[in-house]
CHARMM-style PDB file with segment names, atoms N, HN, CA, C and O in Angstrom:
ATOM      1  N   MET     1      84.797  73.775  84.339  1.00  0.00      PROA
ATOM      2  CA  MET     1      86.045  73.305  84.375  1.00  0.00      PROA
ATOM      3  C   MET     1      86.491  73.501  85.738  1.00  0.00      PROA
ATOM      4  O   MET     1      86.066  74.496  86.325  1.00  0.00      PROA
ATOM      5  N   VAL     2      87.318  72.672  86.366  1.00  0.00      PROA
ATOM      6  HN  VAL     2      87.663  71.863  85.890  1.00  0.00      PROA
ATOM      7  CA  VAL     2      87.820  72.792  87.744  1.00  0.00      PROA
ATOM      8  C   VAL     2      89.281  72.401  87.695  1.00  0.00      PROA
ATOM      9  O   VAL     2      89.624  71.385  87.090  1.00  0.00      PROA
ATOM     10  N   ILE     3      90.160  73.190  88.325  1.00  0.00      PROA
ATOM     11  HN  ILE     3      89.881  74.015  88.817  1.00  0.00      PROA
ATOM     12  CA  ILE     3      91.514  72.775  88.555  1.00  0.00      PROA
ATOM     13  C   ILE     3      91.630  72.914  90.110  1.00  0.00      PROA
ATOM     14  O   ILE     3      91.293  73.957  90.670  1.00  0.00      PROA
ATOM     15  N   LEU     4      92.083  71.907  90.741  1.00  0.00      PROA
ATOM     16  HN  LEU     4      92.356  71.060  90.286  1.00  0.00      PROA
ATOM     17  CA  LEU     4      92.282  71.877  92.020  1.00  0.00      PROA
ATOM     18  C   LEU     4      93.683  71.560  92.438  1.00  0.00      PROA
ATOM     19  O   LEU     4      94.120  70.435  92.195  1.00  0.00      PROA
ATOM     20  N   LYS     5      94.437  72.461  93.051  1.00  0.00      PROA
ATOM     21  HN  LYS     5      94.082  73.375  93.248  1.00  0.00      PROA
ATOM     22  CA  LYS     5      95.725  72.267  93.316  1.00  0.00      PROA
ATOM     23  C   LYS     5      95.935  72.303  94.828  1.00  0.00      PROA
ATOM     24  O   LYS     5      95.880  73.338  95.493  1.00  0.00      PROA
ATOM     25  N   ASP     6      96.175  71.107  95.307  1.00  0.00      PROA
ATOM     26  HN  ASP     6      96.219  70.266  94.767  1.00  0.00      PROA
ATOM     27  CA  ASP     6      96.287  70.901  96.930  1.00  0.00      PROA
ATOM     28  C   ASP     6      97.681  71.187  97.290  1.00  0.00      PROA
ATOM     29  O   ASP     6      98.528  71.146  96.398  1.00  0.00      PROA
ATOM     30  N   LYS     7      98.039  71.492  98.577  1.00  0.00      PROA
ATOM     31  HN  LYS     7      97.350  71.525  99.302  1.00  0.00      PROA
ATOM     32  CA  LYS     7      99.354  71.597  99.178  1.00  0.00      PROA
ATOM     33  C   LYS     7     100.013  72.610  98.613  1.00  0.00      PROA
ATOM     34  O   LYS     7     101.239  72.526  98.554  1.00  0.00      PROA
ATOM     35  N   MET     8      99.355  73.749  98.095  1.00  0.00      PROA
ATOM     36  HN  MET     8      98.359  73.817  98.143  1.00  0.00      PROA
ATOM     37  CA  MET     8     100.120  74.964  97.660  1.00  0.00      PROA
ATOM     38  C   MET     8     100.632  75.834  98.684  1.00  0.00      PROA
ATOM     39  O   MET     8      99.961  76.036  99.696  1.00  0.00      PROA
ATOM     40  N   ASP     9     101.784  76.381  98.514  1.00  0.00      PROA
ATOM     41  HN  ASP     9     102.330  76.217  97.692  1.00  0.00      PROA
ATOM     42  CA  ASP     9     102.386  77.319  99.422  1.00  0.00      PROA
ATOM     43  C   ASP     9     101.624  78.715  99.292  1.00  0.00      PROA
ATOM     44  O   ASP     9     102.021  79.445  98.384  1.00  0.00      PROA
ATOM     45  N   MET    10     100.686  79.125 100.008  1.00  0.00      PROA
ATOM     46  HN  MET    10     100.364  78.532 100.745  1.00  0.00      PROA
ATOM     47  CA  MET    10     100.038  80.461 100.084  1.00  0.00      PROA
ATOM     48  C   MET    10      99.906  81.063 101.314  1.00  0.00      PROA
ATOM     49  O   MET    10      99.734  80.394 102.333  1.00  0.00      PROA
ATOM     50  N   LEU    11      99.976  82.383 101.315  1.00  0.00      PROA
ATOM     51  HN  LEU    11     100.116  82.927 100.488  1.00  0.00      PROA
ATOM     52  CA  LEU    11      99.579  83.139 102.378  1.00  0.00      PROA
ATOM     53  C   LEU    11      98.260  83.999 102.037  1.00  0.00      PROA
ATOM     54  O   LEU    11      98.037  84.484 100.928  1.00  0.00      PROA
ATOM     55  N   PHE    12      97.458  84.107 103.116  1.00  0.00      PROA
ATOM     56  HN  PHE    12      97.639  83.713 104.016  1.00  0.00      PROA
ATOM     57  CA  PHE    12      96.325  85.081 102.942  1.00  0.00      PROA
ATOM     58  C   PHE    12      96.394  85.912 104.229  1.00  0.00      PROA
ATOM     59  O   PHE    12      96.399  85.335 105.317  1.00  0.00      PROA
ATOM     60  N   ALA    13      96.443  87.159 104.146  1.00  0.00      PROA
ATOM     61  HN  ALA    13      96.439  87.628 103.262  1.00  0.00      PROA
ATOM     62  CA  ALA    13      96.634  88.205 105.274  1.00  0.00      PROA
ATOM     63  C   ALA    13      97.791  87.729 106.227  1.00  0.00      PROA
ATOM     64  O   ALA    13      97.695  87.831 107.450  1.00  0.00      PROA
ATOM     65  N   GLY    14      98.964  87.167 105.549  1.00  0.00      PROA
ATOM     66  HN  GLY    14      99.041  87.084 104.555  1.00  0.00      PROA
ATOM     67  CA  GLY    14     100.040  86.828 106.201  1.00  0.00      PROA
ATOM     68  C   GLY    14      99.881  85.561 106.977  1.00  0.00      PROA
ATOM     69  O   GLY    14     100.755  85.334 107.813  1.00  0.00      PROA
ATOM     70  N   ASP    15      98.926  84.710 106.842  1.00  0.00      PROA
ATOM     71  HN  ASP    15      98.215  84.894 106.163  1.00  0.00      PROA
ATOM     72  CA  ASP    15      98.514  83.525 107.613  1.00  0.00      PROA
ATOM     73  C   ASP    15      98.516  82.337 106.546  1.00  0.00      PROA
ATOM     74  O   ASP    15      98.032  82.486 105.425  1.00  0.00      PROA
ATOM     75  N   THR    16      99.125  81.093 107.000  1.00  0.00      PROA
ATOM     76  HN  THR    16      99.519  80.972 107.911  1.00  0.00      PROA
ATOM     77  CA  THR    16      99.233  80.019 106.220  1.00  0.00      PROA
ATOM     78  C   THR    16      98.009  79.070 106.498  1.00  0.00      PROA
ATOM     79  O   THR    16      98.062  77.940 106.013  1.00  0.00      PROA
ATOM     80  N   ALA    17      96.947  79.423 107.215  1.00  0.00      PROA
ATOM     81  HN  ALA    17      96.903  80.341 107.610  1.00  0.00      PROA
ATOM     82  CA  ALA    17      95.789  78.629 107.448  1.00  0.00      PROA
ATOM     83  C   ALA    17      95.234  78.332 106.222  1.00  0.00      PROA
ATOM     84  O   ALA    17      95.472  79.046 105.248  1.00  0.00      PROA
ATOM     85  N   PRO    18      94.384  77.173 106.140  1.00  0.00      PROA
ATOM     86  CA  PRO    18      93.785  76.819 104.875  1.00  0.00      PROA
ATOM     87  C   PRO    18      93.086  77.971 104.259  1.00  0.00      PROA
ATOM     88  O   PRO    18      92.539  78.848 104.927  1.00  0.00      PROA
ATOM     89  N   LEU    19      93.124  77.941 102.805  1.00  0.00      PROA
ATOM     90  HN  LEU    19      93.569  77.229 102.262  1.00  0.00      PROA
ATOM     91  CA  LEU    19      92.394  79.139 102.009  1.00  0.00      PROA
ATOM     92  C   LEU    19      92.099  78.619 100.694  1.00  0.00      PROA
ATOM     93  O   LEU    19      92.511  77.526 100.305  1.00  0.00      PROA
ATOM     94  N   ALA    20      91.390  79.398 100.017  1.00  0.00      PROA
ATOM     95  HN  ALA    20      91.055  80.286 100.333  1.00  0.00      PROA
ATOM     96  CA  ALA    20      91.007  79.027  98.632  1.00  0.00      PROA
ATOM     97  C   ALA    20      91.037  80.358  97.728  1.00  0.00      PROA
ATOM     98  O   ALA    20      90.443  81.378  98.075  1.00  0.00      PROA
ATOM     99  N   TYR    21      91.697  80.271  96.669  1.00  0.00      PROA
ATOM    100  HN  TYR    21      92.180  79.441  96.386  1.00  0.00      PROA
ATOM    101  CA  TYR    21      91.553  81.325  95.682  1.00  0.00      PROA
ATOM    102  C   TYR    21      90.752  80.788  94.507  1.00  0.00      PROA
ATOM    103  O   TYR    21      91.262  79.925  93.792  1.00  0.00      PROA
ATOM    104  N   LEU    22      89.636  81.206  94.283  1.00  0.00      PROA
ATOM    105  HN  LEU    22      89.222  81.908  94.863  1.00  0.00      PROA
ATOM    106  CA  LEU    22      88.852  80.764  93.145  1.00  0.00      PROA
ATOM    107  C   LEU    22      88.666  81.745  91.931  1.00  0.00      PROA
ATOM    108  O   LEU    22      88.417  82.933  92.137  1.00  0.00      PROA
ATOM    109  N   GLU    23      88.782  81.267  90.747  1.00  0.00      PROA
ATOM    110  HN  GLU    23      88.984  80.302  90.580  1.00  0.00      PROA
ATOM    111  CA  GLU    23      88.478  82.135  89.555  1.00  0.00      PROA
ATOM    112  C   GLU    23      87.184  81.607  88.813  1.00  0.00      PROA
ATOM    113  O   GLU    23      87.161  80.456  88.378  1.00  0.00      PROA
ATOM    114  N   LEU    24      86.255  82.346  88.693  1.00  0.00      PROA
ATOM    115  HN  LEU    24      86.274  83.281  89.046  1.00  0.00      PROA
ATOM    116  CA  LEU    24      85.033  82.015  88.010  1.00  0.00      PROA
ATOM    117  C   LEU    24      84.936  82.873  86.671  1.00  0.00      PROA
ATOM    118  O   LEU    24      84.841  84.100  86.680  1.00  0.00      PROA
ATOM    119  N   LYS    25      84.968  82.155  85.611  1.00  0.00      PROA
ATOM    120  HN  LYS    25      85.045  81.158  85.603  1.00  0.00      PROA
ATOM    121  CA  LYS    25      85.028  82.952  84.334  1.00  0.00      PROA
ATOM    122  C   LYS    25      83.726  82.396  83.589  1.00  0.00      PROA
ATOM    123  O   LYS    25      83.511  81.191  83.465  1.00  0.00      PROA
ATOM    124  N   SER    26      82.957  83.308  83.151  1.00  0.00      PROA
ATOM    125  HN  SER    26      83.131  84.287  83.252  1.00  0.00      PROA
ATOM    126  CA  SER    26      81.757  82.916  82.327  1.00  0.00      PROA
ATOM    127  C   SER    26      81.403  84.012  81.433  1.00  0.00      PROA
ATOM    128  O   SER    26      81.441  85.194  81.772  1.00  0.00      PROA
ATOM    129  N   LEU    27      81.051  83.581  80.259  1.00  0.00      PROA
ATOM    130  HN  LEU    27      81.020  82.620  79.983  1.00  0.00      PROA
ATOM    131  CA  LEU    27      80.752  84.423  79.111  1.00  0.00      PROA
ATOM    132  C   LEU    27      79.264  84.899  79.457  1.00  0.00      PROA
ATOM    133  O   LEU    27      78.301  84.156  79.650  1.00  0.00      PROA
ATOM    134  N   GLY    28      79.280  86.290  79.494  1.00  0.00      PROA
ATOM    135  HN  GLY    28      80.062  86.893  79.337  1.00  0.00      PROA
ATOM    136  CA  GLY    28      77.916  86.924  79.876  1.00  0.00      PROA
ATOM    137  C   GLY    28      77.554  86.811  81.237  1.00  0.00      PROA
ATOM    138  O   GLY    28      76.373  86.900  81.573  1.00  0.00      PROA
ATOM    139  N   LEU    29      78.483  86.621  82.064  1.00  0.00      PROA
ATOM    140  HN  LEU    29      79.442  86.549  81.791  1.00  0.00      PROA
ATOM    141  CA  LEU    29      78.200  86.672  83.616  1.00  0.00      PROA
ATOM    142  C   LEU    29      77.415  87.878  84.049  1.00  0.00      PROA
ATOM    143  O   LEU    29      77.895  89.000  83.885  1.00  0.00      PROA
ATOM    144  N   PRO    30      76.329  87.719  84.548  1.00  0.00      PROA
ATOM    145  CA  PRO    30      75.483  88.946  85.010  1.00  0.00      PROA
ATOM    146  C   PRO    30      76.052  89.374  86.371  1.00  0.00      PROA
ATOM    147  O   PRO    30      75.996  88.611  87.335  1.00  0.00      PROA
ATOM    148  N   GLU    31      76.614  90.625  86.447  1.00  0.00      PROA
ATOM    149  HN  GLU    31      76.660  91.245  85.664  1.00  0.00      PROA
ATOM    150  CA  GLU    31      77.148  91.102  87.639  1.00  0.00      PROA
ATOM    151  C   GLU    31      76.280  91.023  88.923  1.00  0.00      PROA
ATOM    152  O   GLU    31      76.781  90.882  90.039  1.00  0.00      PROA
ATOM    153  N   GLU    32      74.924  91.125  88.693  1.00  0.00      PROA
ATOM    154  HN  GLU    32      74.517  91.240  87.787  1.00  0.00      PROA
ATOM    155  CA  GLU    32      74.035  91.068  89.814  1.00  0.00      PROA
ATOM    156  C   GLU    32      73.936  89.649  90.443  1.00  0.00      PROA
ATOM    157  O   GLU    32      73.386  89.504  91.534  1.00  0.00      PROA
ATOM    158  N   GLN    33      74.464  88.612  89.763  1.00  0.00      PROA
ATOM    159  HN  GLN    33      74.911  88.730  88.876  1.00  0.00      PROA
ATOM    160  CA  GLN    33      74.449  87.308  90.421  1.00  0.00      PROA
ATOM    161  C   GLN    33      75.726  86.932  91.158  1.00  0.00      PROA
ATOM    162  O   GLN    33      75.765  85.905  91.835  1.00  0.00      PROA
ATOM    163  N   THR    34      76.810  87.774  91.034  1.00  0.00      PROA
ATOM    164  HN  THR    34      76.779  88.609  90.484  1.00  0.00      PROA
ATOM    165  CA  THR    34      77.955  87.578  91.765  1.00  0.00      PROA
ATOM    166  C   THR    34      77.923  87.445  93.221  1.00  0.00      PROA
ATOM    167  O   THR    34      78.709  86.678  93.777  1.00  0.00      PROA
ATOM    168  N   PRO    35      77.039  88.163  93.905  1.00  0.00      PROA
ATOM    169  CA  PRO    35      76.899  88.083  95.414  1.00  0.00      PROA
ATOM    170  C   PRO    35      76.383  86.712  95.800  1.00  0.00      PROA
ATOM    171  O   PRO    35      76.889  86.069  96.719  1.00  0.00      PROA
ATOM    172  N   GLY    36      75.308  86.259  95.035  1.00  0.00      PROA
ATOM    173  HN  GLY    36      74.897  86.782  94.288  1.00  0.00      PROA
ATOM    174  CA  GLY    36      74.919  84.763  95.371  1.00  0.00      PROA
ATOM    175  C   GLY    36      75.746  83.673  95.027  1.00  0.00      PROA
ATOM    176  O   GLY    36      75.743  82.612  95.652  1.00  0.00      PROA
ATOM    177  N   LEU    37      76.575  83.952  93.881  1.00  0.00      PROA
ATOM    178  HN  LEU    37      76.577  84.814  93.374  1.00  0.00      PROA
ATOM    179  CA  LEU    37      77.558  82.850  93.548  1.00  0.00      PROA
ATOM    180  C   LEU    37      78.644  82.911  94.604  1.00  0.00      PROA
ATOM    181  O   LEU    37      79.159  81.856  94.974  1.00  0.00      PROA
ATOM    182  N   SER    38      79.030  84.078  95.119  1.00  0.00      PROA
ATOM    183  HN  SER    38      78.612  84.935  94.819  1.00  0.00      PROA
ATOM    184  CA  SER    38      80.051  84.117  96.154  1.00  0.00      PROA
ATOM    185  C   SER    38      79.642  83.365  97.265  1.00  0.00      PROA
ATOM    186  O   SER    38      80.400  82.524  97.749  1.00  0.00      PROA
ATOM    187  N   ALA    39      78.423  83.596  97.763  1.00  0.00      PROA
ATOM    188  HN  ALA    39      77.807  84.279  97.370  1.00  0.00      PROA
ATOM    189  CA  ALA    39      77.748  82.892  99.058  1.00  0.00      PROA
ATOM    190  C   ALA    39      77.791  81.383  98.866  1.00  0.00      PROA
ATOM    191  O   ALA    39      78.184  80.589  99.722  1.00  0.00      PROA
ATOM    192  N   ASP    40      77.323  81.056  97.597  1.00  0.00      PROA
ATOM    193  HN  ASP    40      77.004  81.701  96.902  1.00  0.00      PROA
ATOM    194  CA  ASP    40      77.340  79.506  97.309  1.00  0.00      PROA
ATOM    195  C   ASP    40      78.571  78.875  97.219  1.00  0.00      PROA
ATOM    196  O   ASP    40      78.729  77.764  97.725  1.00  0.00      PROA
ATOM    197  N   LEU    41      79.685  79.596  96.490  1.00  0.00      PROA
ATOM    198  HN  LEU    41      79.557  80.498  96.080  1.00  0.00      PROA
ATOM    199  CA  LEU    41      80.924  78.999  96.513  1.00  0.00      PROA
ATOM    200  C   LEU    41      81.611  78.937  97.914  1.00  0.00      PROA
ATOM    201  O   LEU    41      82.293  77.982  98.286  1.00  0.00      PROA
ATOM    202  N   CYS    42      81.372  79.997  98.610  1.00  0.00      PROA
ATOM    203  HN  CYS    42      80.818  80.773  98.307  1.00  0.00      PROA
ATOM    204  CA  CYS    42      82.037  80.051 100.026  1.00  0.00      PROA
ATOM    205  C   CYS    42      81.360  78.862 100.860  1.00  0.00      PROA
ATOM    206  O   CYS    42      82.047  78.211 101.647  1.00  0.00      PROA
ATOM    207  N   TYR    43      80.014  78.596 100.673  1.00  0.00      PROA
ATOM    208  HN  TYR    43      79.456  79.125 100.034  1.00  0.00      PROA
ATOM    209  CA  TYR    43      79.482  77.536 101.466  1.00  0.00      PROA
ATOM    210  C   TYR    43      80.047  76.203 101.184  1.00  0.00      PROA
ATOM    211  O   TYR    43      80.361  75.358 102.023  1.00  0.00      PROA
ATOM    212  N   PHE    44      80.147  76.108  99.772  1.00  0.00      PROA
ATOM    213  HN  PHE    44      79.892  76.794  99.091  1.00  0.00      PROA
ATOM    214  CA  PHE    44      80.745  74.762  99.237  1.00  0.00      PROA
ATOM    215  C   PHE    44      82.217  74.442  99.739  1.00  0.00      PROA
ATOM    216  O   PHE    44      82.632  73.329 100.063  1.00  0.00      PROA
ATOM    217  N   MET    45      82.956  75.689  99.738  1.00  0.00      PROA
ATOM    218  HN  MET    45      82.619  76.593  99.475  1.00  0.00      PROA
ATOM    219  CA  MET    45      84.317  75.452 100.063  1.00  0.00      PROA
ATOM    220  C   MET    45      84.527  75.213 101.659  1.00  0.00      PROA
ATOM    221  O   MET    45      85.529  74.638 102.085  1.00  0.00      PROA
ATOM    222  N   GLU    46      83.570  75.669 102.439  1.00  0.00      PROA
ATOM    223  HN  GLU    46      82.757  76.136 102.092  1.00  0.00      PROA
ATOM    224  CA  GLU    46      83.613  75.328 103.833  1.00  0.00      PROA
ATOM    225  C   GLU    46      83.162  73.909 103.998  1.00  0.00      PROA
ATOM    226  O   GLU    46      83.850  73.149 104.680  1.00  0.00      PROA
ATOM    227  N   ALA    47      81.916  73.440 103.351  1.00  0.00      PROA
ATOM    228  HN  ALA    47      81.358  74.058 102.797  1.00  0.00      PROA
ATOM    229  CA  ALA    47      81.292  72.311 103.522  1.00  0.00      PROA
ATOM    230  C   ALA    47      82.182  71.145 103.137  1.00  0.00      PROA
ATOM    231  O   ALA    47      82.296  70.124 103.815  1.00  0.00      PROA
ATOM    232  N   ARG    48      82.804  71.384 101.987  1.00  0.00      PROA
ATOM    233  HN  ARG    48      82.711  72.213 101.435  1.00  0.00      PROA
ATOM    234  CA  ARG    48      83.601  70.300 101.372  1.00  0.00      PROA
ATOM    235  C   ARG    48      85.059  70.182 101.740  1.00  0.00      PROA
ATOM    236  O   ARG    48      85.623  69.089 101.790  1.00  0.00      PROA
ATOM    237  N   PHE    49      85.626  71.262 101.981  1.00  0.00      PROA
ATOM    238  HN  PHE    49      85.168  72.150 101.940  1.00  0.00      PROA
ATOM    239  CA  PHE    49      87.130  71.342 102.217  1.00  0.00      PROA
ATOM    240  C   PHE    49      87.499  72.017 103.568  1.00  0.00      PROA
ATOM    241  O   PHE    49      88.686  72.094 103.886  1.00  0.00      PROA
ATOM    242  N   GLY    50      86.538  72.501 104.359  1.00  0.00      PROA
ATOM    243  HN  GLY    50      85.574  72.439 104.101  1.00  0.00      PROA
ATOM    244  CA  GLY    50      86.746  73.067 105.632  1.00  0.00      PROA
ATOM    245  C   GLY    50      87.425  74.373 105.522  1.00  0.00      PROA
ATOM    246  O   GLY    50      88.095  74.762 106.480  1.00  0.00      PROA
ATOM    247  N   VAL    51      87.318  75.120 104.412  1.00  0.00      PROA
ATOM    248  HN  VAL    51      86.774  74.805 103.634  1.00  0.00      PROA
ATOM    249  CA  VAL    51      87.961  76.488 104.302  1.00  0.00      PROA
ATOM    250  C   VAL    51      86.820  77.434 104.650  1.00  0.00      PROA
ATOM    251  O   VAL    51      85.787  77.436 103.981  1.00  0.00      PROA
ATOM    252  N   PRO    52      87.010  78.268 105.733  1.00  0.00      PROA
ATOM    253  CA  PRO    52      86.039  79.193 106.087  1.00  0.00      PROA
ATOM    254  C   PRO    52      85.939  80.294 105.218  1.00  0.00      PROA
ATOM    255  O   PRO    52      86.965  80.753 104.715  1.00  0.00      PROA
ATOM    256  N   PRO    53      84.622  80.867 104.932  1.00  0.00      PROA
ATOM    257  CA  PRO    53      84.277  81.953 104.053  1.00  0.00      PROA
ATOM    258  C   PRO    53      85.269  83.093 104.035  1.00  0.00      PROA
ATOM    259  O   PRO    53      85.590  83.653 102.987  1.00  0.00      PROA
ATOM    260  N   GLU    54      85.769  83.438 105.279  1.00  0.00      PROA
ATOM    261  HN  GLU    54      85.508  82.983 106.131  1.00  0.00      PROA
ATOM    262  CA  GLU    54      86.752  84.520 105.456  1.00  0.00      PROA
ATOM    263  C   GLU    54      88.071  84.286 104.785  1.00  0.00      PROA
ATOM    264  O   GLU    54      88.837  85.229 104.585  1.00  0.00      PROA
ATOM    265  N   ARG    55      88.351  83.097 104.442  1.00  0.00      PROA
ATOM    266  HN  ARG    55      87.729  82.331 104.604  1.00  0.00      PROA
ATOM    267  CA  ARG    55      89.583  82.592 103.888  1.00  0.00      PROA
ATOM    268  C   ARG    55      89.461  82.156 102.462  1.00  0.00      PROA
ATOM    269  O   ARG    55      90.307  81.413 101.964  1.00  0.00      PROA
ATOM    270  N   VAL    56      88.390  82.615 101.769  1.00  0.00      PROA
ATOM    271  HN  VAL    56      87.702  83.218 102.173  1.00  0.00      PROA
ATOM    272  CA  VAL    56      88.115  82.335 100.350  1.00  0.00      PROA
ATOM    273  C   VAL    56      88.024  83.734  99.634  1.00  0.00      PROA
ATOM    274  O   VAL    56      87.367  84.695 100.035  1.00  0.00      PROA
ATOM    275  N   TYR    57      88.789  83.676  98.520  1.00  0.00      PROA
ATOM    276  HN  TYR    57      89.323  82.895  98.194  1.00  0.00      PROA
ATOM    277  CA  TYR    57      88.747  84.953  97.717  1.00  0.00      PROA
ATOM    278  C   TYR    57      88.443  84.494  96.313  1.00  0.00      PROA
ATOM    279  O   TYR    57      89.091  83.585  95.795  1.00  0.00      PROA
ATOM    280  N   ILE    58      87.406  85.154  95.661  1.00  0.00      PROA
ATOM    281  HN  ILE    58      86.880  85.893  96.082  1.00  0.00      PROA
ATOM    282  CA  ILE    58      86.969  84.784  94.345  1.00  0.00      PROA
ATOM    283  C   ILE    58      87.046  85.918  93.521  1.00  0.00      PROA
ATOM    284  O   ILE    58      86.635  87.033  93.842  1.00  0.00      PROA
ATOM    285  N   GLU    59      87.684  85.562  92.242  1.00  0.00      PROA
ATOM    286  HN  GLU    59      88.018  84.656  91.981  1.00  0.00      PROA
ATOM    287  CA  GLU    59      87.812  86.642  91.107  1.00  0.00      PROA
ATOM    288  C   GLU    59      86.821  86.140  90.032  1.00  0.00      PROA
ATOM    289  O   GLU    59      86.931  85.061  89.450  1.00  0.00      PROA
ATOM    290  N   PHE    60      85.854  87.033  89.839  1.00  0.00      PROA
ATOM    291  HN  PHE    60      85.764  87.910  90.311  1.00  0.00      PROA
ATOM    292  CA  PHE    60      84.756  86.882  88.836  1.00  0.00      PROA
ATOM    293  C   PHE    60      85.185  87.594  87.625  1.00  0.00      PROA
ATOM    294  O   PHE    60      85.669  88.722  87.711  1.00  0.00      PROA
ATOM    295  N   THR    61      85.023  86.957  86.433  1.00  0.00      PROA
ATOM    296  HN  THR    61      84.629  86.041  86.363  1.00  0.00      PROA
ATOM    297  CA  THR    61      85.344  87.532  85.103  1.00  0.00      PROA
ATOM    298  C   THR    61      84.458  87.071  84.110  1.00  0.00      PROA
ATOM    299  O   THR    61      84.190  85.880  83.958  1.00  0.00      PROA
ATOM    300  N   SER    62      83.947  88.091  83.358  1.00  0.00      PROA
ATOM    301  HN  SER    62      84.164  89.059  83.482  1.00  0.00      PROA
ATOM    302  CA  SER    62      83.109  87.888  82.221  1.00  0.00      PROA
ATOM    303  C   SER    62      83.957  88.291  80.897  1.00  0.00      PROA
ATOM    304  O   SER    62      83.862  89.444  80.476  1.00  0.00      PROA
ATOM    305  N   PRO    63      84.702  87.442  80.308  1.00  0.00      PROA
ATOM    306  CA  PRO    63      85.594  87.784  79.193  1.00  0.00      PROA
ATOM    307  C   PRO    63      84.624  88.152  77.919  1.00  0.00      PROA
ATOM    308  O   PRO    63      83.509  87.632  77.871  1.00  0.00      PROA
ATOM    309  N   PRO    64      84.991  88.916  77.046  1.00  0.00      PROA
ATOM    310  CA  PRO    64      84.350  89.215  75.862  1.00  0.00      PROA
ATOM    311  C   PRO    64      84.356  87.971  74.998  1.00  0.00      PROA
ATOM    312  O   PRO    64      85.392  87.307  74.956  1.00  0.00      PROA
ATOM    313  N   ARG    65      83.279  87.592  74.294  1.00  0.00      PROA
ATOM    314  HN  ARG    65      82.437  88.131  74.327  1.00  0.00      PROA
ATOM    315  CA  ARG    65      83.076  86.360  73.479  1.00  0.00      PROA
ATOM    316  C   ARG    65      84.103  86.125  72.597  1.00  0.00      PROA
ATOM    317  O   ARG    65      84.446  84.967  72.356  1.00  0.00      PROA
ATOM    318  N   HSD    66      84.728  87.228  71.999  1.00  0.00      PROA
ATOM    319  HN  HSD    66      84.449  88.169  72.195  1.00  0.00      PROA
ATOM    320  CA  HSD    66      85.720  86.983  70.981  1.00  0.00      PROA
ATOM    321  C   HSD    66      87.116  86.676  71.552  1.00  0.00      PROA
ATOM    322  O   HSD    66      88.056  86.319  70.841  1.00  0.00      PROA
ATOM    323  N   LEU    67      87.184  86.838  72.870  1.00  0.00      PROA
ATOM    324  HN  LEU    67      86.420  87.128  73.447  1.00  0.00      PROA
ATOM    325  CA  LEU    67      88.495  86.494  73.490  1.00  0.00      PROA
ATOM    326  C   LEU    67      88.358  85.087  74.162  1.00  0.00      PROA
ATOM    327  O   LEU    67      89.216  84.775  74.987  1.00  0.00      PROA
ATOM    328  N   PHE    68      87.472  84.325  73.910  1.00  0.00      PROA
ATOM    329  HN  PHE    68      86.775  84.579  73.239  1.00  0.00      PROA
ATOM    330  CA  PHE    68      87.249  83.023  74.495  1.00  0.00      PROA
ATOM    331  C   PHE    68      87.084  81.905  73.469  1.00  0.00      PROA
ATOM    332  O   PHE    68      86.016  81.749  72.877  1.00  0.00      PROA
ATOM    333  N   GLY    69      88.101  81.165  73.273  1.00  0.00      PROA
ATOM    334  HN  GLY    69      88.969  81.292  73.754  1.00  0.00      PROA
ATOM    335  CA  GLY    69      88.156  80.169  72.093  1.00  0.00      PROA
ATOM    336  C   GLY    69      87.770  78.808  72.357  1.00  0.00      PROA
ATOM    337  O   GLY    69      88.005  78.359  73.478  1.00  0.00      PROA
ATOM    338  N   TRP    70      87.191  78.058  71.461  1.00  0.00      PROA
ATOM    339  HN  TRP    70      87.000  78.422  70.550  1.00  0.00      PROA
ATOM    340  CA  TRP    70      86.765  76.761  71.601  1.00  0.00      PROA
ATOM    341  C   TRP    70      86.663  76.224  70.190  1.00  0.00      PROA
ATOM    342  O   TRP    70      86.270  76.952  69.279  1.00  0.00      PROA
ATOM    343  N   ASN    71      87.014  74.950  69.988  1.00  0.00      PROA
ATOM    344  HN  ASN    71      87.334  74.358  70.728  1.00  0.00      PROA
ATOM    345  CA  ASN    71      86.837  74.185  68.703  1.00  0.00      PROA
ATOM    346  C   ASN    71      87.306  74.884  67.512  1.00  0.00      PROA
ATOM    347  O   ASN    71      86.660  74.867  66.464  1.00  0.00      PROA
ATOM    348  N   GLY    72      88.499  75.543  67.657  1.00  0.00      PROA
ATOM    349  HN  GLY    72      89.024  75.556  68.508  1.00  0.00      PROA
ATOM    350  CA  GLY    72      88.972  76.134  66.317  1.00  0.00      PROA
ATOM    351  C   GLY    72      88.362  77.652  66.195  1.00  0.00      PROA
ATOM    352  O   GLY    72      88.734  78.369  65.267  1.00  0.00      PROA
ATOM    353  N   GLY    73      87.466  78.091  67.107  1.00  0.00      PROA
ATOM    354  HN  GLY    73      87.163  77.508  67.862  1.00  0.00      PROA
ATOM    355  CA  GLY    73      86.935  79.338  66.838  1.00  0.00      PROA
ATOM    356  C   GLY    73      86.724  80.127  68.212  1.00  0.00      PROA
ATOM    357  O   GLY    73      87.330  79.802  69.234  1.00  0.00      PROA
ATOM    358  N   THR    74      85.869  81.131  68.161  1.00  0.00      PROA
ATOM    359  HN  THR    74      85.377  81.395  67.332  1.00  0.00      PROA
ATOM    360  CA  THR    74      85.646  81.861  69.326  1.00  0.00      PROA
ATOM    361  C   THR    74      84.079  81.852  69.423  1.00  0.00      PROA
ATOM    362  O   THR    74      83.367  81.427  68.513  1.00  0.00      PROA
ATOM    363  N   PHE    75      83.607  82.356  70.602  1.00  0.00      PROA
ATOM    364  HN  PHE    75      84.185  82.701  71.341  1.00  0.00      PROA
ATOM    365  CA  PHE    75      82.122  82.503  70.880  1.00  0.00      PROA
ATOM    366  C   PHE    75      81.592  83.768  70.431  1.00  0.00      PROA
ATOM    367  OT1 PHE    75      80.400  84.030  70.589  1.00  0.00      PROA
TER     368      PHE     75
END
């Protein structure tokens, strides 16, 4: 799932230059994969939206399965 909010009033290190804040939530996300995911996501943000990697902040989360609901139940 992706939510893209354009034209948000945001500051990163006191600067209003283009930036991105990403949240990646995945059940069972292996922590050892986050460096590669970070590199891939930063590359994508720069290639697609012109946001340089040093202006991309990513929050990785692996919620417990019982705290993630779908279709009237949880995982």
